[in-house]
C-alpha positions in Angstrom: 102.0 105.5 112.2 101.5 109.0 110.7 98.1 110.4 111.0 96.1 110.8 108.1 94.9 114.0 109.1 97.6 115.9 110.4 96.8 118.3 113.5 95.1 121.6 112.7 94.4 120.6 109.3 90.8 121.8 107.9 88.3 119.0 107.0 85.3 119.2 105.3 82.3 116.8 106.2 81.2 114.7 102.9 77.8 113.3 104.2 75.0 115.0 107.0 74.9 113.3 110.3 71.4 114.3 111.0 71.6 113.0 114.6 73.9 115.7 115.5 72.2 118.4 113.3 76.0 118.7 111.4 75.1 119.4 107.6 77.5 118.5 104.5 79.9 120.8 103.7 80.8 122.0 107.2 84.2 122.7 108.2 86.2 121.5 111.0 89.7 121.6 112.4 91.6 118.6 113.6 92.6 119.3 117.5 93.3 115.7 118.6 93.8 112.4 116.8 93.5 109.2 118.9 95.3 105.6 118.4 94.5 102.2 119.9 97.0 100.1 121.8 98.7 99.0 118.6 99.1 102.9 117.2 96.1 102.6 114.8 94.0 105.3 114.1 90.8 105.0 115.7 89.7 108.6 116.0 90.0 112.4 116.0 88.3 115.3 117.7 87.4 118.3 115.6 86.8 121.8 116.2 84.1 123.6 113.9 83.4 126.9 113.0 80.8 126.6 110.9 78.7 124.2 113.1 74.8 125.6 114.3 
């Protein structure tokens, strides 16, 4: 399965996540994607550059 967001693509947060103090509009880069046993996407790791 091809990931929805390829590695090293830039993504923007569309809503705030107050628990982690992440603001809408924060930019991150996809550095890893995770698949379940059926090779379905279940998540991503991002690296943020404008995150407090």
